[in-house]
C-alpha positions in Angstrom: 11.3 22.7 29.7 8.4 24.3 29.6 6.7 24.1 26.3 5.5 27.4 24.5 1.9 28.5 24.3 2.1 29.3 20.8 -1.3 31.4 20.9 0.2 33.5 23.8 3.3 33.9 21.4 1.1 34.6 18.7 -1.0 37.3 20.4 1.8 39.1 22.1 3.7 39.3 18.3 0.7 40.5 16.9 0.3 43.4 19.7 3.9 44.5 19.2 3.4 44.7 15.2 0.4 46.6 15.9 2.0 48.7 18.0 5.2 49.4 16.0 2.9 50.7 13.0 0.8 52.6 15.4 3.8 54.3 17.5 5.0 54.9 13.9 2.1 56.7 12.2 1.7 58.8 15.5 5.1 60.0 15.3 4.9 60.9 12.0 1.5 63.0 12.7 3.0 64.7 15.9 4.9 67.0 14.0 4.4 70.6 15.6 2.4 68.9 18.6 3.1 69.9 22.1 3.9 66.0 23.0 6.1 65.7 19.9 9.5 64.4 21.7 7.0 62.0 23.7 5.9 60.3 20.9 9.5 60.1 19.3 11.0 58.5 22.3 8.0 56.0 22.2 9.0 55.7 18.4 12.6 54.7 19.6 11.4 52.4 22.1 8.8 50.6 19.8 11.5 50.5 17.2 14.2 48.5 19.7 11.5 46.3 20.6 10.4 45.3 16.9 13.8 45.0 16.5 14.7 42.3 18.9 11.5 40.7 18.2 12.6 40.5 14.6 15.6 38.0 15.2 13.6 36.3 18.5 10.8 34.8 15.7 13.4 34.1 13.6 15.1 32.0 16.6 11.9 30.6 17.8 11.2 28.9 14.5 8.2 31.1 13.9 6.5 31.5 10.3 6.0 34.9 11.0 9.4 36.7 11.3 8.9 38.0 7.8 5.9 40.1 9.3 8.1 41.7 11.9 11.1 42.3 9.5 8.5 43.8 7.0 7.4 46.1 10.5 10.6 47.0 11.1 11.5 48.5 7.5 8.1 50.1 7.5 9.0 52.1 10.8 12.4 53.0 9.7 10.7 54.5 6.2 8.1 55.9 8.2 10.8 57.7 10.4 12.6 59.0 7.5 9.9 59.7 4.5 9.3 63.2 4.0 5.6 63.9 4.1 5.7 67.4 4.5 7.5 68.4 1.0 5.1 70.3 -0.3 5.7 73.2 1.9 9.4 73.9 1.3 10.7 75.2 -1.8 12.4 72.8 -4.0 16.0 72.9 -4.4 18.7 71.4 -6.7 
């Protein structure tokens, strides 16, 4: 069996985490843009990749699975958090 090159796995893991956060913020800031649907599709794809990366990191025994779980939770919060609440009237 081939041995795992941990430096390559580490950099790939870091790239996935960074892209998850970046695409999450891009999806939030794309409101009223012409390419909003494209940003949301990229967000869903990144959410799927980060979601698959989390148990994979745990199964590989990597100590950084918690970072992936934090990225996944942060992406979910970015998706549901209402940043534009001041423009709408308050309702009871």
